[in-house]
N, C-alpha and C positions, 0 to 999 in steps of 0.2 A: 149773581153777585156783581156789585158795582164797586170799582176802586177809583175814586176821584184822582185825577192827575192835576197837580198844582205845580207850576214852575217846572214842567217836564219831568216830574218825579211822582210816582204813585204814592198817594197818601194812605199808607197801610193802617194808620190809626183810625181811618174813617171809611171802613169797608161797610157797604150796605147790602143786606140780604133781604129779598122781597118774598112775601107770601104769593100765592097763586094770583090773587087779584092785583097786587102791586106789579107782578111780572107782566100780566096782561096789559095793564095801563102803560107800563114802560115800553113794551114792545109796540103798542099802538101809537106811541109818540115818535116813532122813527121818522115820520114826516109830521109836520105841524098839524095839530088837531084842535078843534074847538072844544070847549068844555062839554057842550051838549053831545058832541060826537063820542067823547070818552065815556060819558054816562051811558049812552046807548050801547056801546060795546060791552060794558059791564052788565047792564040789564039783560042783554041777549045771551051772553055767555053763561051767566049764572042764574038766570030766571029769577031775579030779585026785583023788588018793587023799585020804581023810579026814585023814590025818596032814599032808599037804602043805597042804591047805586050812586046817587048824587053825594051822599055823605061820605061814602068810601072814596070816591074820586077826589072830592075836595080835600079830604084829610091827607090823602096821598100827595096831592099837589102842594099843599101847605108844607108838608114834611120835606118834599124835594126842593121847594123854593128856599126853605130855611137853610138847607144844606148846599145851596147853589148848584144843584144838579139839573135843574130845568130853568128855562127862561120864559118869560111872558113876552109875547110879541104885541106890537101895536100899542105900546105904552099903556097897557091896562094895569090898573092898580091891584094890590092885594085885596082891596075891598070887593073886587069883582068875584074873587074866589069865595069870599065869605057871604056874598049875596046869594039869595035863593032864586033871584029872577034873572040874573045876567048869564047868558049862554053863548056869548060871542068871544070868549077868551080863547086865544090861540096859544098853545104851549108846544114845546118840543124839548126833547132830551138834549143835553149838552154833549 
């Protein structure tokens, strides 16, 4: 479970609970990771196709970016997450 802290106060109205895949991605982002690295982690852990892992990681990142729980490094736009060819995105949990 993630409780966002805003203004030094826990935002209890915005508690996030992750499924197993989301938890794996979140834990993997303890240090900044590229999009391709996160996809590989999911592929290997769950023995899913690259396309499925990519969809899952991108959806998770979109959700977390919308909630301001992760940040994109190196001024990469949201379009990079929506792109199927860009794998240099660096993300980290906040």
